[in-house]
C-alpha positions as CSV (number, residue, x, y, z in Angstrom):
1,M,2.0,15.3,3.6
2,Y,3.1,12.2,1.4
3,R,2.2,13.1,-2.2
4,I,2.6,9.4,-3.9
5,S,-0.9,7.9,-4.7
6,I,-1.6,4.6,-6.4
7,I,-4.4,6.6,-8.0
8,S,-2.8,9.1,-10.1
9,L,-4.6,11.1,-13.0
10,F,-5.1,8.2,-14.8
11,L,-6.8,4.7,-14.2
12,V,-3.5,2.8,-13.9
13,T,-4.5,-0.6,-15.1
14,A,-1.1,-1.3,-17.0
15,T,2.4,-1.7,-15.4
16,T,3.9,0.9,-18.0
17,A,2.7,3.9,-15.6
18,F,5.0,3.2,-13.0
19,S,7.9,1.2,-14.3
20,Q,9.4,4.1,-16.6
21,K,13.0,5.5,-15.9
22,L,13.0,9.1,-16.3
23,P,15.6,11.6,-16.1
24,E,16.1,13.9,-12.9
25,S,15.6,16.9,-15.1
26,Y,12.0,15.5,-15.8
27,Y,11.5,15.5,-12.0
28,R,12.6,19.0,-11.7
29,S,10.6,20.1,-14.4
30,Q,7.5,18.7,-12.9
31,A,8.3,20.2,-9.4
32,A,8.8,23.6,-11.0
33,L,5.5,23.3,-12.6
34,E,3.7,22.5,-9.4
35,N,5.5,25.1,-7.7
36,K,4.4,27.5,-10.4
37,K,7.5,28.3,-11.9
38,V,6.6,27.4,-15.5
39,E,9.5,29.2,-17.1
40,T,11.7,27.1,-15.1
41,A,9.7,24.1,-15.9
42,L,10.4,24.7,-19.6
43,H,14.0,24.9,-18.9
44,W,14.1,21.9,-17.2
45,I,12.0,19.8,-19.5
46,D,14.3,20.6,-22.5
47,S,17.0,19.3,-20.4
48,A,15.1,16.0,-20.0
49,I,14.7,16.0,-23.8
50,V,18.2,16.2,-24.6
51,D,18.7,13.3,-22.3
52,S,15.8,11.0,-23.5
53,P,14.4,12.5,-26.7
54,R,12.3,9.3,-27.2
55,Q,10.4,9.2,-24.0
56,P,6.9,10.1,-24.8
57,N,6.1,11.1,-21.0
58,I,8.8,14.0,-21.5
59,W,7.1,15.4,-24.5
60,L,3.7,15.3,-23.1
61,K,4.9,17.1,-20.0
62,K,6.4,19.7,-22.4
63,G,3.0,20.2,-24.1
64,E,1.5,20.4,-20.7
65,I,3.9,23.1,-19.9
66,F,3.4,25.2,-23.0
67,Y,-0.4,24.8,-22.3
68,H,0.2,26.7,-19.0
69,L,2.1,29.5,-20.8
70,N,-0.9,29.9,-22.9
71,K,1.1,28.8,-25.8
72,P,-1.4,26.4,-27.6
73,D,0.2,25.8,-30.8
74,S,3.5,25.0,-29.2
75,A,1.7,22.5,-26.9
76,L,-0.1,21.0,-29.6
77,K,3.1,20.4,-31.4
78,S,4.5,18.6,-28.3
79,F,1.5,16.6,-27.7
80,Y,1.8,15.3,-31.5
81,H,5.2,14.2,-31.1
82,A,4.2,12.4,-27.9
83,D,1.5,10.8,-29.6
84,K,4.0,9.8,-32.2
85,L,6.1,8.2,-29.9
86,R,3.3,6.4,-28.0
87,N,0.0,6.3,-30.1
88,G,-3.1,7.7,-27.8
89,I,-0.6,9.2,-24.7
90,A,-1.7,12.5,-25.7
91,S,-5.2,12.3,-27.0
92,Y,-6.7,13.8,-23.8
93,W,-4.6,17.0,-24.1
94,I,-5.2,17.3,-28.0
95,A,-8.9,17.0,-27.2
96,K,-8.8,19.7,-24.5
97,Y,-6.7,21.9,-27.4
98,H,-9.4,21.5,-30.0
99,S,-12.4,22.0,-27.4
100,L,-10.6,25.4,-26.3
101,S,-10.3,26.2,-30.0
102,G,-14.0,25.5,-30.8
103,D,-13.3,22.6,-33.0
104,T,-16.2,20.8,-31.5
105,V,-15.6,17.9,-34.5
106,N,-11.9,17.1,-33.7
107,A,-12.5,17.6,-29.9
108,I,-15.0,14.9,-29.6
109,A,-13.0,12.5,-32.1
110,E,-9.8,13.0,-29.9
111,L,-12.1,12.2,-26.8
112,E,-13.4,9.0,-28.5
113,R,-10.1,8.0,-29.2
114,H,-8.7,8.4,-25.5
115,L,-11.8,6.8,-24.0
116,S,-10.8,3.7,-26.3
117,S,-7.4,3.8,-25.1
118,I,-6.0,2.3,-21.8
119,P,-5.1,4.0,-19.3
120,K,-7.7,6.8,-19.4
121,E,-8.9,9.6,-17.3
122,F,-12.2,9.0,-15.0
123,E,-15.4,9.8,-16.4
124,S,-15.8,12.5,-13.5
125,T,-12.4,14.1,-14.3
126,I,-13.8,14.5,-18.0
127,Q,-16.9,15.7,-17.3
128,L,-15.7,18.4,-14.9
129,D,-12.9,19.6,-17.0
130,T,-13.4,23.4,-17.8
131,A,-11.7,22.9,-21.3
132,F,-14.6,21.2,-22.4
133,Q,-17.1,23.8,-21.2
134,S,-18.0,25.0,-24.8
135,I,-19.0,21.6,-25.9
136,R,-20.7,20.0,-23.0
137,N,-24.1,21.0,-24.2
138,T,-23.7,19.9,-27.8
139,E,-25.6,17.0,-29.4
140,Q,-21.9,15.5,-30.2
141,W,-21.0,15.4,-26.5
142,Q,-24.3,13.8,-25.4
143,D,-23.7,11.0,-28.2
144,L,-20.4,10.4,-27.1
145,W,-21.4,9.2,-23.5
146,L,-24.1,6.9,-24.7
147,K,-21.5,4.2,-25.0
148,Q,-20.1,2.8,-21.9
149,W,-16.6,3.2,-22.3
150,Y,-15.4,1.6,-18.8
151,N,-15.0,-1.9,-18.1
152,S,-15.8,-3.3,-14.7
153,N,-12.4,-3.0,-13.4
154,E,-12.2,0.7,-14.4
155,L,-15.4,1.6,-12.6
156,L,-13.9,-0.1,-9.6
157,A,-11.3,1.8,-9.6
158,A,-13.0,5.1,-10.1
159,D,-15.3,4.1,-7.1
160,V,-12.1,3.5,-4.9
161,A,-10.5,7.0,-6.0
162,Y,-13.9,8.4,-5.0
163,H,-13.7,7.4,-1.4
164,F,-9.9,8.0,-1.2
165,S,-10.6,11.7,-2.4
166,R,-13.0,11.7,0.8
167,R,-10.5,9.7,3.0
168,E,-13.1,7.1,3.5
169,W,-10.5,4.4,3.5
170,D,-13.0,1.8,5.5
171,Y,-15.7,2.0,2.5
172,A,-12.7,1.6,-0.1
173,I,-11.5,-1.6,1.7
174,D,-15.2,-3.1,1.9
175,I,-15.5,-2.4,-1.6
176,L,-12.3,-4.2,-2.8
177,N,-12.8,-6.9,-0.6
178,E,-16.1,-7.9,-2.4
179,R,-14.1,-8.2,-5.7
180,M,-10.9,-9.5,-4.8
181,H,-11.2,-13.1,-5.0
182,G,-9.3,-16.0,-6.7
183,R,-6.1,-16.1,-8.3
184,N,-6.6,-13.5,-11.0
185,V,-7.0,-10.2,-8.8
186,R,-5.3,-7.4,-10.5
187,H,-2.1,-6.1,-9.0
188,L,-3.8,-2.6,-9.0
189,F,-6.5,-3.8,-6.6
190,Y,-3.8,-5.1,-4.2
191,A,-2.1,-1.9,-4.4
192,L,-5.1,0.1,-3.6
193,R,-6.2,-1.8,-0.7
194,G,-2.7,-1.6,0.4
195,E,-2.6,2.2,0.2
196,A,-6.1,2.1,2.2
197,Y,-4.8,0.0,4.6
198,Y,-1.7,1.8,5.1
199,N,-3.9,5.1,5.8
200,I,-5.6,3.3,8.8
201,G,-2.4,2.4,10.3
202,S,-2.7,-1.6,9.4
203,Y,0.7,-1.4,8.4
204,K,1.1,-5.4,8.2
205,A,-1.7,-5.8,6.1
206,A,-0.7,-2.9,4.0
207,D,2.6,-4.7,3.5
208,D,1.1,-7.9,2.5
209,D,-1.1,-6.5,-0.1
210,F,1.9,-4.4,-1.9
211,A,3.9,-7.7,-1.8
212,Q,1.2,-9.4,-3.7
213,A,1.0,-6.4,-6.2
214,L,4.9,-6.3,-6.7
215,K,4.4,-10.3,-7.3
216,R,2.2,-9.2,-10.3
217,S,4.1,-6.3,-11.4
218,R,7.8,-6.5,-10.3
219,R,9.0,-3.3,-12.1
220,N,6.3,-1.0,-10.6
221,H,8.6,1.6,-8.6
222,S,5.4,2.8,-7.1
223,Y,4.3,-0.2,-5.3
224,M,8.3,-0.5,-4.2
225,A,8.0,2.6,-2.3
226,W,4.8,1.9,-0.9
227,R,5.8,-1.4,0.4
228,G,8.9,0.4,1.8
229,K,6.9,2.9,3.5
230,S,4.8,0.2,5.2
231,L,8.2,-1.9,6.1
232,S,9.3,1.2,7.7
233,A,6.2,1.9,9.8
234,L,6.7,-1.9,11.0
235,S,10.2,-0.9,12.3
236,K,11.8,-3.0,9.3
237,H,13.9,-0.2,8.3
238,R,16.9,-1.9,6.7
239,K,14.7,-3.9,4.4
240,A,12.4,-0.5,3.9
241,I,15.7,1.4,3.0
242,R,16.8,-1.2,0.4
243,L,13.1,-1.2,-1.3
244,L,12.9,2.4,-1.6
245,S,16.7,2.4,-2.8
246,Q,15.3,0.2,-5.8
247,A,12.3,2.5,-6.3
248,I,14.6,5.6,-6.6
249,A,16.8,3.6,-9.4
250,Q,13.9,2.1,-11.3
251,S,12.3,5.6,-11.5
252,G,15.2,7.3,-12.3
253,G,15.1,9.8,-9.1
254,E,11.2,10.4,-8.1
255,P,11.7,13.1,-5.4
256,E,8.8,11.7,-3.2
257,Y,11.0,8.4,-2.8
258,F,13.9,10.1,-1.4
259,M,11.7,11.7,1.4
260,A,10.4,8.3,2.1
261,R,13.7,7.0,2.5
262,A,14.6,9.8,4.5
263,K,12.2,9.1,7.1
264,A,13.3,5.3,7.1
265,F,17.2,6.5,7.4
266,A,16.0,8.7,10.3
267,S,14.1,5.6,12.0
268,N,17.1,3.8,11.8
269,Q,19.3,6.1,13.4
270,E,21.3,6.9,9.9
271,L,20.8,10.6,10.7
272,D,23.5,11.7,8.0
273,N,21.9,9.6,5.3
274,A,18.6,11.1,6.2
275,L,19.8,14.5,6.0
276,S,21.1,14.1,2.6
277,D,18.0,12.6,1.4
278,I,15.8,15.2,2.8
279,N,18.0,17.9,1.5
280,H,17.9,16.5,-2.2
281,Y,13.8,16.5,-1.7
282,L,13.8,20.0,-0.5
283,S,15.9,21.1,-3.7
284,F,12.8,20.1,-5.7
285,Y,10.2,21.3,-3.1
286,P,11.7,24.1,-0.8
287,N,8.4,25.0,0.9
288,C,7.1,21.5,1.4
289,K,6.5,21.7,5.1
290,E,6.4,17.7,5.7
291,G,10.0,18.0,4.2
292,M,11.1,20.9,6.3
293,I,9.9,19.3,9.8
294,I,11.8,16.2,9.0
295,K,15.0,18.2,8.1
296,L,14.3,20.3,11.7
297,D,14.1,16.8,13.6
298,V,17.1,15.3,11.9
299,S,19.2,18.5,12.2
300,L,18.3,18.9,15.9
301,R,19.3,15.0,16.7
302,L,22.7,15.9,14.7
303,K,23.0,19.0,16.9
304,R,23.2,21.1,13.7
305,N,21.4,24.2,15.6
306,I,22.2,26.6,13.0
307,D,20.5,24.6,10.4
308,A,17.8,23.9,12.4
309,L,17.2,27.6,13.3
310,L,17.0,28.6,9.8
311,I,14.3,26.0,9.1
312,V,12.6,26.6,12.1
313,N,12.4,30.5,11.4
314,R,10.7,29.5,8.0
315,L,8.3,27.3,9.7
316,I,7.3,30.0,12.0
317,K,6.7,32.1,9.1
318,M,4.4,29.8,7.7
319,K,2.6,28.2,10.8
320,P,2.9,31.4,13.2
321,D,0.4,30.3,15.6
322,N,2.1,26.9,16.4
323,Y,3.3,27.0,19.8
324,E,5.4,24.0,19.4
325,L,7.6,25.6,16.8
326,Y,8.3,28.4,19.3
327,L,9.1,25.8,22.1
328,T,11.4,24.3,19.4
329,R,13.3,27.7,18.7
330,A,13.5,28.4,22.5
331,N,15.1,25.2,23.4
332,I,17.8,26.0,20.2
333,Y,18.6,29.4,21.7
334,K,18.7,27.9,25.3
335,E,21.2,25.2,24.3
336,S,23.2,28.0,23.1
337,K,22.9,30.2,26.1
338,N,21.0,32.7,24.5
339,W,18.7,33.3,27.5
340,E,17.2,36.4,26.8
341,V,15.8,35.3,23.2
342,A,14.9,31.9,24.6
343,E,12.6,33.3,27.4
344,I,10.8,35.7,24.5
345,D,9.9,32.6,22.8
346,Y,8.9,30.4,25.8
347,N,6.5,33.5,26.4
348,K,5.2,33.5,23.1
349,A,4.6,29.5,23.5
350,K,2.8,30.3,26.5
351,E,0.7,32.9,24.9
352,L,-0.3,30.5,22.1
353,G,-1.4,27.9,24.7
354,A,1.7,26.1,25.8
355,N,1.6,24.7,29.5
356,S,3.8,22.0,30.0
357,K,6.5,21.1,32.9
358,E,9.3,21.6,30.2
359,L,8.1,25.0,29.3
360,Y,8.3,26.0,32.8
361,L,11.4,23.9,33.6
362,S,13.3,25.7,30.6
363,R,11.9,29.3,31.3
364,G,12.9,29.3,34.9
365,T,16.2,28.2,33.7
366,C,16.5,31.0,31.4
367,R,15.2,33.6,33.9
368,F,17.7,32.4,36.8
369,N,20.9,32.5,34.1
370,Q,19.5,36.4,33.7
371,G,19.5,37.1,37.2
372,N,15.7,36.9,37.8
373,S,15.7,34.1,40.8
374,S,12.1,35.0,41.9
375,G,10.8,34.7,38.3
376,A,12.9,31.4,38.2
377,C,11.5,30.2,41.1
378,S,7.9,30.8,40.4
379,D,8.3,28.8,37.1
380,W,10.1,25.8,38.6
381,K,7.4,25.7,41.2
382,K,4.7,25.6,38.4
383,A,6.8,22.6,36.7
384,I,6.6,20.8,40.0
385,E,3.0,21.3,40.1
386,L,2.9,19.6,36.8
387,G,4.8,16.8,38.0
388,S,8.6,17.8,37.3
389,F,11.2,16.3,39.9
390,V,14.0,18.2,38.1
391,A,12.4,21.3,39.2
392,Q,12.2,20.1,42.9
393,E,15.8,19.7,43.1
394,L,16.2,23.4,41.5
395,V,14.0,24.7,43.9
396,Y,15.4,22.9,47.1
397,K,19.0,24.5,45.8
398,H,18.1,27.8,44.6
399,C,14.7,29.0,46.1
400,P,13.5,30.3,49.6
């Protein structure tokens, strides 16, 4: 699953959210936090601070890490430092701190400061945040929401985000089409519509929209990456690779862009580059199934069977009922002439529902090379029933 989305935790109404260049250590910290390795995340964020001490997002991330470590005072210190570097950037987290501390007055004050800023969290996110559970029934909370904090553009983005969360891409496109007229359409709306088009497979329309978004926000590396994905889906792989490389450079090394570029490299038959990129991505997210499947495919195409075997073994542990993985492993064993083990995997794949001419053809070959001619002939005849011409030749040569 591709994790990049135009809709982030914030309403992205400014170019700054996706135009910042961050050090690799920041992305390693973020990945460690997502992988629930919080102490490791703290180590990496400290390295990021050494690299970029005046980058507010790094201090914001450090506060978030301390928050997850249940060290509220250290978290607050980091949030205030981030807020000093960019006024308002940490107001939401500071509000959560005060709410959890039972300080309703300061929690409401910080929430008001956050709601007065751009960008801001969606109202639904704030209303459902458990950090505010203790103050949600107070008069101050009720009074806070008497004011309309969101303009029409922000309300539209929130509505689109709702449909995105439900994978209702067509609804999102219809809503956006109603508002996107004239010359002053915001770049975010082109990007949102482009993402929706991409998800329904309308890659040309997606590319057109991301091109328009980039005209209006040229440094936005998220838009670069999405356009690169769209171009790759249109088989314009070289142009896609150039855009994704720009996105990587502009972001400072967002790992998701490496996975997107790995796919483009693989489609363009640049397999060594694809393997390098997907290995880099997996160094951040080693348990990502999509990344592992890409590495498996590239390793098989490069005839790196040992690497492929290591990956497919891990995938089978994650997805033990997927017969295609057993077929893949069986094929690797067959290619190395490990007939007995290959047959075991072909049997397992068949048990899980595989029923193809390739399965019977290959299992027959394994059986034949183990001296089981009757079993081999039985399989090859089944393969013939399923349309295998190769099996016809084998039956003619080896079977009564």
